[in-house]
N, C-alpha and C positions, 0 to 999 in steps of 0.2 A: 441376584444372589441373596441367600438367607442371612439377614443381619444378625440374628440371634446366635449365630455360631460363635461370635466374639462377645462374651458376657460383659456387662457393665456392673461394677461393684462399688457401692457407696461405702467408703471407709471412714466417714466423718465421726461415727460413734465408737470407733475402735479405741480402746484404752489399754495400753500394755499393763500386764499384771492383774487385770480384771478377769473374772470368770463368769461374766453375766451372759445373758442370751444374745445380746448384740455382738459381743466378741465371738461367741461360738458360731453364729451365723456367718460372720465375715471370714473367720478362719476356714470354715467349711467351703465357702464360695471360692476363696483364693486357692485352697488345696485342689478343689475340683477343676478349676480353670487351668492350673499348672499341669495337672495330670492329663486332662482330656484334650486341651487345646494348646497350652503354652503361651497363649496371648489372652489379655483381658484389658478392659478400660476401667480406670478408676475416677470416680467423682468424689467430691468432699475431701479432696487431698490436701487442702490447706494452703496451696500456692495461689496467691491472689491473681485475678484476671489482669489487673493492671501491670503486675510484674511480668506476666507472660506476654502481654502486649509490648512492654518495653524491651524484652529480650528479642522478640521477633523484629521489632523496629531496629534494634542494634544490628542484628544479622543482616537485614536488608540494606542498611546503611553501609555496612562493610562490603557486601558483594556489589553494591552499586558504585563503590568508589573506583578510582582509576586503577588500572592494572599495576602501575608502579607501587601504589600504596599497599595493595594486597601482597605483592611479592616481598615487601619488607618483612613479612612474617613467614615466608616460605622456608622450608628446611633446606639444608645445604645442597640437596639434589637439584633444586630449582633456583637457589640463590647462594652462590659460592661464598659470599661474604658472611653468611650466617653459620653458626656452629650447631644450631639445633638440627636434629635428624628425625625425631619422632613427632614432636609437636609442630603445629603451624599450619600454613595455608598450602593447599594443593590445587592445581588448575584443572579445568574441566576436560582438557584433552587427555588426561590420565585414564579416566573411566566414565566419562559422560556427565560428571557433576563436579562442581567446585566444593571445597570443604575447608573448614577451619577447625583444627583439633586443639582444644584448650585443656591443660592439666590443672591441678589444684592451684588456685590463685595464692594460697598460703605458702607455697614452696618458695624458699629463699635461695639466694645464690650460695650461701654458706651450707645449706642442707644438700645442695647438689654436689658441692665439693666433698662433703663428708661421705656421701653415699654415691659412689661412682658406679651408677647403673645406667645402662643405655637408654632406658625409657624415663628416667628422672631428669626432667629438663625444666628450666624456668623460662617461660615465653614472655618476652618483653612486649606486651600488648600496646604500650604507649607509642611504639613505632608507627602504628597505623590507626589507633583508636584514641578518642579524647577521654578525659577523666570521667565524664558522665557515663559513657558507654562501658568503661572498665568497672565502674561502681555497680552498674546493672548486672554485668557478668559475674562479679564477685558475689553479689547478693543472691542471684539465681542459682549459682553453683552451690552455695551453702544450703539453700532451701531444698534443692533437688537431691543433694547428697543426704540430707536428713530424712527426706521422704523415702529414698531408696533403702536407707538403713532400717527404717521402721518396717518396710516390706520384708526385709531380710529377717528381722526379729520375729515377724509373724511366721515365716517359714520355720524358724527355730522353735517357736512355740508349738507349731503343729507337730513337730518331732518330739515334743515333751521334754525339751531341754531348756536350760536357762537362757533367755534372750540376750543376756549380757555376754554370751559367748561370741557375739558379733564383734566385740572389741578385739578378739584374737585375730580376726580376719581383716578388719577395717580400722586403720589408724590414720587419720589425717596427720601429716601430709604424706604418708608412706604409700597410700593407695595409688593405683594406676588409673583411677577413674578419669573418664574423658567427657567433657562437654563438647559436642560437635555442632557446628552450623553446616547444614547440607543445603546447597542451592543447585537446583536442576534448571539449567537454561532451556531455551527453546531448542531441544535436541533435534538435529537434522536427521539422525538415524538412531535406531535402538542400539543399546550396548550389547544386547543379547537377544536371541530369539529362542524361546523355551523349547527344548527338545521334547518335552512331555506333551504340550498342547499347541505349540506353534505361535504363542502369544508374544508380541514385541514388548521388550522390557527396557525401562529406563535405569533400572538397578538390578543386578544379577540375582538369581536365586541363591540364598545363603542362610546360615544360622549365625548368631552373634557369639562372641567369645566369653563374655563375662558372666556375672551372676544374674543381673537384670539389665535390660535396657528400658529406660523410661523416656517416652517420646512425645513431643508435640508435633503434630502434622497440621498443615494449613488446609483451607477449604478445598484445595485441588484434590486431596486424597490420593488414591492410586496405590496405597499399600495393600498387599494381599497376603493372606496366611493360608498355608496348606493344611488340610485335614490329614493327619498322619495315617488314618485308617483307610480312607477312600481315595486319598491323593487329590481330591478336588480343591479348588482355590476359592477363597472367600474374601470379599472386600472388608477392610477395616473402615467403618463409616466415620466421617468427621463428626465430632461432638465438641462444641465450643467449651463445654464445661469439663471435658475429660482429658486425661493423659493416658497414652497407650503403654502397657507394660508387657514385656515378653521375657521368657526365660532363656538363658544362654548356656554355653558348653560347660562353664565352670560350675554352675549349679547342677547340671546333669552329672558331672563327674563326682561332685561332693555327695550327691544323693544316690550314687550308685545306679543311675539311670531312672530313678523314680520320676523326676521332673526333667523331661527331655527338652533339649533345644529344638525349636520348630522352624522349618523352612518358611521363609517369607521373601517377597520380591516387590518391586515397584513397577507399575505399568508405564510403558512409554507414553509420555504426555507431551504434546507439542507446545504446550504453554508452560510458563515458569512455575516452579514449585519450591517451597521451602519446608524443611523439617529440622527439628532440633532434638536429636537424641542425646541422652545422657547414659553413657556406658558405665555401669556400676561395677568396678573392678577391685579386687582385694589388694592388700598391701603387697609390695613387690617381693617380700621375703616370707609371705604366708605359705605354710606348707600345705599343699593340696594332697589330701588323702581321704579315704572313704570312711574314716571313723568320725568325721565331723558331725554328721547327723545320725550315726548309728547308736545303738543302745549302750555300747561301751564308751568309755571316756576318750575324748579326742586326744590323739597323740600329736602334739604341736612340733615334734622334732622329726616326724616321718613324712616323706613324700617329696614331690617336686616343688621348687619355689614357683610362686605364681608368675613371676616375670618370664620364666622359661616356658611355662604352660602357655602363656599369652603369645610368646614368640612363635611357637609352633602353630597355634591356631590362626595367626594373622598371615601366614604364608599364602593363603588362598586369595587375599585381597590385593589387587594390582596397586592400589594407592599406597600400600605399605612396602612395596618393593623398592627400598631406598638404599 
């Protein structure tokens, strides 16, 4: 398959509020990737290789721990003694892979009490992870959040609006952004066989819900992206220096369909596989409406709250039927 279908963009020289040739080139590359493909890889992203190594090691350590340890973080559906419903661990018998969904580490118990929203939960990671692992998660979450917000500011800049408009949509700790550890065990059978081309899959064909997903995938690969025009599938090649970025339904909605969410899937692989996506999601009370990127002023009081938008888009995922 043709590797060049998924562009690789070096963002190391991008500086917000500059109008130099480097910025223009990067803006054009990202805009073209979002419109034509919906997927791209970024290098020069500023997240140290050592930190990526630490977060992958933390994920492996968690998934390799005893079942009892993992279930300490499971939502109420799988652990009746827990109150969390949205965040936490889900087992592989749900949809072929294990996962750990982690919200903003800065969320406090007091914030949860003041904001009684179903998806605002404080996950007590210390039930299953040691202090060093939690420190790695906290640091990685902060770095990947900042990177994602910079990408969002780039999209705002492309639309000729003030990049600081991002603060209207993204306020830590109000965002529903999720850091997920995905672990694919040695799957005995595929979770789905594609109706389009008969290919066995380890993760179903889908689009993501948020603004962006910023993903680390290991050497096993297996991630594929569909060409919207031809419907052909292309591999996302592993690049040790890159993170994979794709657009989601929230960005498609806010841009009135200019940047569409793209179908992707994971091939059935009989060997183990790890991926670490970061789902960049707006604040729970952010008003979703199509004036955000339009020429007219964004109306912050009009539209559906993002938490309701997310609720509707998550219905298609088996692991969130809780």
